[in-house]
ZADO-1210 file (C-alpha; in nm, 4 decimals, padded with zeros to 6 digits):
<atoms>
<atom x="19.5271" y="08.2752" z="03.5436" code="UNK" pos="1"/>
<atom x="19.4383" y="08.6449" z="03.5441" code="UNK" pos="2"/>
<atom x="19.3538" y="08.7583" z="03.1900" code="UNK" pos="3"/>
<atom x="19.5799" y="09.0629" z="03.2012" code="UNK" pos="4"/>
<atom x="19.8781" y="08.8364" z="03.2794" code="UNK" pos="5"/>
<atom x="19.8437" y="08.6694" z="02.9383" code="UNK" pos="6"/>
<atom x="20.0742" y="08.8364" z="02.6805" code="UNK" pos="7"/>
<atom x="19.8283" y="08.7506" z="02.4029" code="UNK" pos="8"/>
<atom x="19.5399" y="08.9124" z="02.5888" code="UNK" pos="9"/>
<atom x="19.7509" y="09.2186" z="02.6658" code="UNK" pos="10"/>
<atom x="19.8418" y="09.2615" z="02.2981" code="UNK" pos="11"/>
<atom x="19.4816" y="09.2084" z="02.1883" code="UNK" pos="12"/>
<atom x="19.3287" y="09.4513" z="02.4342" code="UNK" pos="13"/>
<atom x="19.6019" y="09.7079" z="02.3618" code="UNK" pos="14"/>
<atom x="19.5151" y="09.6857" z="01.9928" code="UNK" pos="15"/>
<atom x="19.1512" y="09.7528" z="02.0769" code="UNK" pos="16"/>
<atom x="19.2627" y="10.0385" z="02.2949" code="UNK" pos="17"/>
<atom x="19.4397" y="10.1855" z="01.9922" code="UNK" pos="18"/>
<atom x="19.1278" y="10.2043" z="01.7715" code="UNK" pos="19"/>
<atom x="18.8470" y="10.2604" z="02.0174" code="UNK" pos="20"/>
<atom x="18.9865" y="10.5883" z="02.1634" code="UNK" pos="21"/>
<atom x="19.0336" y="10.7217" z="01.8134" code="UNK" pos="22"/>
<atom x="18.6601" y="10.6808" z="01.7530" code="UNK" pos="23"/>
<atom x="18.5734" y="10.8386" z="02.0872" code="UNK" pos="24"/>
<atom x="18.8155" y="11.1284" z="02.0376" code="UNK" pos="25"/>
<atom x="18.6660" y="11.2028" z="01.6966" code="UNK" pos="26"/>
<atom x="18.3080" y="11.2134" z="01.8295" code="UNK" pos="27"/>
<atom x="18.3174" y="11.3377" z="02.1931" code="UNK" pos="28"/>
<atom x="18.2003" y="11.6893" z="02.2615" code="UNK" pos="29"/>
<atom x="18.3942" y="11.8652" z="02.5372" code="UNK" pos="30"/>
<atom x="18.3015" y="12.1278" z="02.7916" code="UNK" pos="31"/>
<atom x="18.6213" y="12.2850" z="02.9311" code="UNK" pos="32"/>
<atom x="18.6324" y="12.4981" z="03.2480" code="UNK" pos="33"/>
<atom x="18.9430" y="12.6867" z="03.3518" code="UNK" pos="34"/>
<atom x="19.1569" y="12.5616" z="03.0651" code="UNK" pos="35"/>
<atom x="19.3254" y="12.9033" z="03.0481" code="UNK" pos="36"/>
<atom x="19.5152" y="12.7903" z="03.3600" code="UNK" pos="37"/>
<atom x="19.6600" y="12.4976" z="03.1755" code="UNK" pos="38"/>
<atom x="19.7265" y="12.7056" z="02.8659" code="UNK" pos="39"/>
<atom x="19.9363" y="12.9416" z="03.0758" code="UNK" pos="40"/>
<atom x="20.1621" y="12.6469" z="03.1699" code="UNK" pos="41"/>
<atom x="20.1746" y="12.5176" z="02.8140" code="UNK" pos="42"/>
<atom x="20.2685" y="12.8593" z="02.6790" code="UNK" pos="43"/>
<atom x="20.5343" y="12.9230" z="02.9433" code="UNK" pos="44"/>
<atom x="20.7118" y="12.5923" z="02.8682" code="UNK" pos="45"/>
<atom x="20.9277" y="12.4070" z="03.1138" code="UNK" pos="46"/>
<atom x="20.8522" y="12.1090" z="03.3331" code="UNK" pos="47"/>
<atom x="20.4989" y="12.0381" z="03.4527" code="UNK" pos="48"/>
<atom x="20.3031" y="11.7794" z="03.6559" code="UNK" pos="49"/>
<atom x="19.9533" y="11.6763" z="03.5524" code="UNK" pos="50"/>
<atom x="19.7226" y="11.4971" z="03.8003" code="UNK" pos="51"/>
<atom x="19.3933" y="11.3136" z="03.7458" code="UNK" pos="52"/>
<atom x="19.2404" y="11.0126" z="03.9148" code="UNK" pos="53"/>
<atom x="19.3192" y="10.6634" z="03.7927" code="UNK" pos="54"/>
<atom x="18.9579" y="10.5945" z="03.6887" code="UNK" pos="55"/>
<atom x="18.9807" y="10.8726" z="03.4308" code="UNK" pos="56"/>
<atom x="19.2740" y="10.7366" z="03.2258" code="UNK" pos="57"/>
<atom x="19.0540" y="10.6411" z="02.9288" code="UNK" pos="58"/>
<atom x="18.9378" y="11.0047" z="02.8885" code="UNK" pos="59"/>
<atom x="19.2630" y="11.1799" z="02.9738" code="UNK" pos="60"/>
<atom x="19.4303" y="11.2182" z="02.6364" code="UNK" pos="61"/>
<atom x="19.2576" y="11.5474" z="02.5373" code="UNK" pos="62"/>
<atom x="19.3937" y="11.7132" z="02.8515" code="UNK" pos="63"/>
<atom x="19.7362" y="11.7663" z="02.6920" code="UNK" pos="64"/>
<atom x="19.8200" y="11.8963" z="02.3435" code="UNK" pos="65"/>
<atom x="20.0107" y="11.6437" z="02.1392" code="UNK" pos="66"/>
<atom x="20.1069" y="11.8897" z="01.8651" code="UNK" pos="67"/>
<atom x="20.4833" y="11.8904" z="01.9037" code="UNK" pos="68"/>
<atom x="20.4744" y="12.2536" z="02.0154" code="UNK" pos="69"/>
<atom x="20.4160" y="12.2062" z="02.3846" code="UNK" pos="70"/>
<atom x="20.5890" y="12.0079" z="02.6549" code="UNK" pos="71"/>
<atom x="20.6176" y="11.6382" z="02.5680" code="UNK" pos="72"/>
<atom x="20.4311" y="11.4271" z="02.8224" code="UNK" pos="73"/>
<atom x="20.4946" y="11.0835" z="02.9698" code="UNK" pos="74"/>
<atom x="20.2776" y="10.8931" z="03.2182" code="UNK" pos="75"/>
<atom x="20.3782" y="10.7047" z="03.5349" code="UNK" pos="76"/>
<atom x="20.2441" y="10.3460" z="03.5075" code="UNK" pos="77"/>
<atom x="20.2795" y="10.0528" z="03.7465" code="UNK" pos="78"/>
<atom x="20.5290" y="09.7747" z="03.6795" code="UNK" pos="79"/>
<atom x="20.2603" y="09.5208" z="03.7709" code="UNK" pos="80"/>
<atom x="20.1211" y="09.2747" z="03.5141" code="UNK" pos="81"/>
<atom x="19.7998" y="09.4774" z="03.4960" code="UNK" pos="82"/>
<atom x="20.0177" y="09.7872" z="03.4507" code="UNK" pos="83"/>
<atom x="20.1679" y="09.6291" z="03.1380" code="UNK" pos="84"/>
<atom x="19.8257" y="09.6433" z="02.9686" code="UNK" pos="85"/>
<atom x="19.7693" y="09.9990" z="03.0876" code="UNK" pos="86"/>
<atom x="20.1163" y="10.1013" z="02.9676" code="UNK" pos="87"/>
<atom x="20.0513" y="09.9618" z="02.6202" code="UNK" pos="88"/>
<atom x="19.7096" y="10.1256" z="02.6116" code="UNK" pos="89"/>
<atom x="19.8178" y="10.4733" z="02.7212" code="UNK" pos="90"/>
<atom x="20.1103" y="10.4628" z="02.4828" code="UNK" pos="91"/>
<atom x="19.8677" y="10.4006" z="02.2001" code="UNK" pos="92"/>
<atom x="19.6672" y="10.7096" z="02.3022" code="UNK" pos="93"/>
<atom x="19.9710" y="10.9399" z="02.3317" code="UNK" pos="94"/>
<atom x="20.1170" y="10.8982" z="02.6807" code="UNK" pos="95"/>
<atom x="20.4448" y="10.6982" z="02.6670" code="UNK" pos="96"/>
<atom x="20.5053" y="10.5350" z="03.0017" code="UNK" pos="97"/>
<atom x="20.7636" y="10.5634" z="03.2783" code="UNK" pos="98"/>
<atom x="20.7272" y="10.2308" z="03.4583" code="UNK" pos="99"/>
<atom x="20.7255" y="10.2097" z="03.8342" code="UNK" pos="100"/>
<atom x="20.4915" y="10.2547" z="04.1266" code="UNK" pos="101"/>
<atom x="20.4781" y="10.2380" z="04.5025" code="UNK" pos="102"/>
<atom x="20.3046" y="09.9878" z="04.7222" code="UNK" pos="103"/>
<atom x="19.9994" y="10.1119" z="04.9022" code="UNK" pos="104"/>
<atom x="20.0750" y="10.3544" z="05.1851" code="UNK" pos="105"/>
<atom x="20.4238" y="10.4291" z="05.0632" code="UNK" pos="106"/>
<atom x="20.5623" y="10.7005" z="04.8384" code="UNK" pos="107"/>
<atom x="20.6654" y="10.7005" z="04.4741" code="UNK" pos="108"/>
<atom x="21.0324" y="10.6697" z="04.5567" code="UNK" pos="109"/>
<atom x="21.0010" y="10.3236" z="04.7098" code="UNK" pos="110"/>
<atom x="20.9169" y="09.9691" z="04.6028" code="UNK" pos="111"/>
<atom x="20.8408" y="09.7975" z="04.2675" code="UNK" pos="112"/>
<atom x="21.0924" y="09.9990" z="04.0730" code="UNK" pos="113"/>
<atom x="20.9569" y="10.3187" z="04.2254" code="UNK" pos="114"/>
<atom x="21.3004" y="10.4502" z="04.3123" code="UNK" pos="115"/>
<atom x="21.4227" y="10.4203" z="03.9547" code="UNK" pos="116"/>
<atom x="21.0943" y="10.5594" z="03.8167" code="UNK" pos="117"/>
<atom x="21.1185" y="10.8528" z="04.0540" code="UNK" pos="118"/>
<atom x="21.4671" y="10.9350" z="03.9327" code="UNK" pos="119"/>
<atom x="21.3482" y="10.9126" z="03.5706" code="UNK" pos="120"/>
<atom x="21.0618" y="11.1471" z="03.6461" code="UNK" pos="121"/>
<atom x="21.2946" y="11.3934" z="03.8116" code="UNK" pos="122"/>
<atom x="21.5227" y="11.3971" z="03.5086" code="UNK" pos="123"/>
<atom x="21.2283" y="11.4146" z="03.2688" code="UNK" pos="124"/>
<atom x="21.0530" y="11.7069" z="03.4430" code="UNK" pos="125"/>
<atom x="21.3783" y="11.8993" z="03.5123" code="UNK" pos="126"/>
<atom x="21.4564" y="11.8716" z="03.1393" code="UNK" pos="127"/>
<atom x="21.1420" y="12.0764" z="03.0680" code="UNK" pos="128"/>
<atom x="20.8914" y="11.7965" z="02.9980" code="UNK" pos="129"/>
<atom x="20.5578" y="11.7001" z="03.1573" code="UNK" pos="130"/>
<atom x="20.4585" y="11.3932" z="03.3593" code="UNK" pos="131"/>
<atom x="20.1013" y="11.2652" z="03.3989" code="UNK" pos="132"/>
<atom x="20.0363" y="11.0991" z="03.7347" code="UNK" pos="133"/>
<atom x="19.7300" y="10.9182" z="03.8654" code="UNK" pos="134"/>
<atom x="19.8130" y="10.9554" z="04.2349" code="UNK" pos="135"/>
<atom x="19.5739" y="10.6842" z="04.3514" code="UNK" pos="136"/>
<atom x="19.7187" y="10.4183" z="04.1150" code="UNK" pos="137"/>
<atom x="19.7932" y="10.1461" z="04.0615" code="UNK" pos="138"/>
<atom x="19.5582" y="09.9768" z="04.3103" code="UNK" pos="139"/>
<atom x="19.4105" y="10.2466" z="04.5314" code="UNK" pos="140"/>
<atom x="19.2427" y="10.3215" z="04.7566" code="UNK" pos="141"/>
<atom x="19.0519" y="10.5201" z="04.4995" code="UNK" pos="142"/>
<atom x="19.0972" y="10.8965" z="04.5173" code="UNK" pos="143"/>
<atom x="19.3650" y="10.8719" z="04.7854" code="UNK" pos="144"/>
<atom x="19.6979" y="11.0442" z="04.7302" code="UNK" pos="145"/>
<atom x="20.0276" y="10.9608" z="04.8946" code="UNK" pos="146"/>
<atom x="20.3120" y="11.2110" z="04.9374" code="UNK" pos="147"/>
<atom x="20.5134" y="11.1135" z="04.6294" code="UNK" pos="148"/>
<atom x="20.3419" y="11.3588" z="04.3989" code="UNK" pos="149"/>
<atom x="20.3953" y="11.6624" z="04.6216" code="UNK" pos="150"/>
<atom x="20.7556" y="11.5532" z="04.6806" code="UNK" pos="151"/>
<atom x="20.8138" y="11.5422" z="04.3013" code="UNK" pos="152"/>
<atom x="20.6711" y="11.8952" z="04.2801" code="UNK" pos="153"/>
<atom x="20.8904" y="12.0119" z="04.5662" code="UNK" pos="154"/>
<atom x="21.2128" y="11.8742" z="04.4237" code="UNK" pos="155"/>
<atom x="21.1576" y="11.9837" z="04.0647" code="UNK" pos="156"/>
<atom x="20.9884" y="12.3172" z="04.1370" code="UNK" pos="157"/>
<atom x="20.7491" y="12.2358" z="03.8505" code="UNK" pos="158"/>
<atom x="20.3892" y="12.3671" z="03.8539" code="UNK" pos="159"/>
<atom x="20.1140" y="12.1151" z="03.9219" code="UNK" pos="160"/>
<atom x="19.7934" y="12.1083" z="03.7201" code="UNK" pos="161"/>
<atom x="19.4917" y="11.9147" z="03.8387" code="UNK" pos="162"/>
<atom x="19.2041" y="11.8211" z="03.6134" code="UNK" pos="163"/>
<atom x="18.8694" y="11.6643" z="03.6930" code="UNK" pos="164"/>
<atom x="18.7282" y="11.4538" z="03.4073" code="UNK" pos="165"/>
<atom x="18.3869" y="11.3070" z="03.3275" code="UNK" pos="166"/>
<atom x="18.1998" y="11.1571" z="03.0363" code="UNK" pos="167"/>
<atom x="17.8319" y="11.0847" z="02.9643" code="UNK" pos="168"/>
<atom x="17.7177" y="10.8364" z="02.8528" code="UNK" pos="169"/>
<atom x="17.9883" y="10.6041" z="02.9750" code="UNK" pos="170"/>
<atom x="18.0535" y="10.2572" z="03.1116" code="UNK" pos="171"/>
<atom x="18.1738" y="10.2145" z="03.4684" code="UNK" pos="172"/>
<atom x="18.3846" y="09.9000" z="03.5103" code="UNK" pos="173"/>
<atom x="18.3688" y="09.6859" z="03.8208" code="UNK" pos="174"/>
<atom x="18.7287" y="09.7616" z="03.9096" code="UNK" pos="175"/>
<atom x="18.8605" y="09.9040" z="04.2322" code="UNK" pos="176"/>
<atom x="18.8416" y="10.2561" z="04.0884" code="UNK" pos="177"/>
<atom x="18.5261" y="10.2103" z="03.8770" code="UNK" pos="178"/>
<atom x="18.7107" y="10.3016" z="03.5547" code="UNK" pos="179"/>
<atom x="18.5219" y="10.5347" z="03.3220" code="UNK" pos="180"/>
<atom x="18.4948" y="10.4220" z="02.9601" code="UNK" pos="181"/>
<atom x="18.3357" y="10.6917" z="02.7398" code="UNK" pos="182"/>
<atom x="18.1036" y="10.5865" z="02.4625" code="UNK" pos="183"/>
<atom x="18.1197" y="10.7222" z="02.1073" code="UNK" pos="184"/>
<atom x="17.9296" y="11.0520" z="02.0596" code="UNK" pos="185"/>
<atom x="17.9359" y="11.1129" z="02.4338" code="UNK" pos="186"/>
<atom x="17.9771" y="11.4466" z="02.6116" code="UNK" pos="187"/>
<atom x="18.2908" y="11.5136" z="02.8085" code="UNK" pos="188"/>
<atom x="18.3839" y="11.7684" z="03.0739" code="UNK" pos="189"/>
<atom x="18.7217" y="11.8732" z="03.2110" code="UNK" pos="190"/>
<atom x="18.7664" y="12.1205" z="03.4975" code="UNK" pos="191"/>
<atom x="19.1144" y="12.2640" z="03.5678" code="UNK" pos="192"/>
<atom x="19.2874" y="12.3942" z="03.8764" code="UNK" pos="193"/>
<atom x="19.6376" y="12.5365" z="03.9142" code="UNK" pos="194"/>
<atom x="19.9111" y="12.5937" z="03.8466" code="UNK" pos="195"/>
<atom x="20.0176" y="12.5027" z="04.1991" code="UNK" pos="196"/>
<atom x="20.3753" y="12.5645" z="04.3137" code="UNK" pos="197"/>
<atom x="20.5109" y="12.4427" z="04.6477" code="UNK" pos="198"/>
<atom x="20.8173" y="12.5114" z="04.8545" code="UNK" pos="199"/>
<atom x="21.0512" y="12.2419" z="04.9838" code="UNK" pos="200"/>
<atom x="20.9664" y="12.3315" z="05.3433" code="UNK" pos="201"/>
<atom x="20.5962" y="12.2483" z="05.3108" code="UNK" pos="202"/>
<atom x="20.4520" y="11.9290" z="05.4644" code="UNK" pos="203"/>
<atom x="20.4211" y="11.6829" z="05.1791" code="UNK" pos="204"/>
<atom x="20.1687" y="11.4600" z="05.3563" code="UNK" pos="205"/>
<atom x="19.9439" y="11.7561" z="05.4342" code="UNK" pos="206"/>
<atom x="19.9743" y="11.8667" z="05.0738" code="UNK" pos="207"/>
<atom x="19.8773" y="11.5195" z="04.9514" code="UNK" pos="208"/>
<atom x="19.5620" y="11.5175" z="05.1670" code="UNK" pos="209"/>
<atom x="19.4673" y="11.8681" z="05.0501" code="UNK" pos="210"/>
<atom x="19.5368" y="11.7898" z="04.6840" code="UNK" pos="211"/>
<atom x="19.3273" y="11.4732" z="04.7029" code="UNK" pos="212"/>
<atom x="19.0290" y="11.6702" z="04.8328" code="UNK" pos="213"/>
<atom x="19.0723" y="11.9305" z="04.5613" code="UNK" pos="214"/>
<atom x="19.1068" y="11.6727" z="04.2842" code="UNK" pos="215"/>
<atom x="18.7978" y="11.4876" z="04.3971" code="UNK" pos="216"/>
<atom x="18.6071" y="11.8170" z="04.4103" code="UNK" pos="217"/>
<atom x="18.7200" y="11.8942" z="04.0508" code="UNK" pos="218"/>
<atom x="18.6023" y="11.5543" z="03.9373" code="UNK" pos="219"/>
<atom x="18.2669" y="11.6078" z="04.1037" code="UNK" pos="220"/>
<atom x="18.2329" y="11.9461" z="03.9272" code="UNK" pos="221"/>
<atom x="18.3062" y="11.7786" z="03.5899" code="UNK" pos="222"/>
<atom x="18.0400" y="11.5147" z="03.6629" code="UNK" pos="223"/>
<atom x="17.7946" y="11.7839" z="03.7698" code="UNK" pos="224"/>
<atom x="17.8414" y="11.9653" z="03.4396" code="UNK" pos="225"/>
<atom x="17.7105" y="11.6535" z="03.2672" code="UNK" pos="226"/>
<atom x="17.4408" y="11.5824" z="03.5202" code="UNK" pos="227"/>
<atom x="17.6272" y="11.2841" z="03.6610" code="UNK" pos="228"/>
<atom x="17.6878" y="11.3973" z="04.0193" code="UNK" pos="229"/>
<atom x="17.6078" y="11.1275" z="04.2738" code="UNK" pos="230"/>
</atoms>
């Protein structure tokens, strides 16, 4: 039996995920590059789409103000059993979940509740809220983006913000994405790009390939700021 399929294990780990990030958030020291780009979107209000790679979920909370004055943000999380743990964990750190995901090589609007989740995201973003998407989730390949994220941006007309994230020192799990777990009193870096707006006539698959390259480059810049570039 896979551990994350046990309801008890899920509840226990989610409880740990509630307290540990609080300690990290209180002690991490951030370097922020280009955050004025994000602040422009926050100050303008209206729907927004936030993208970062799946491995960076544990360090993603500080990317969005949770002060009640900016757009409320939800996160797209897989309906898989492993996704249940992630959904509980990210809700603890301030990203309530919209559940649903696509199978590998398909878009967000298909499979595993993806069609319903896509409709929920459309309503959510069009209502003036924000959605956080890890476009290589839930199972990769790591740092590969399918066309669902650009399609969401095309239909809603919402600006897209990308952010590269890194932490040092950190743990790197032996998962498909090598999840980053920051340690208390670590240094963090976030590097922003955007806002990106796209027209409905643009090629969503070409956009996905371009955005994936840009997001990986941002992540590399964040790691380089901390001396963690490979």
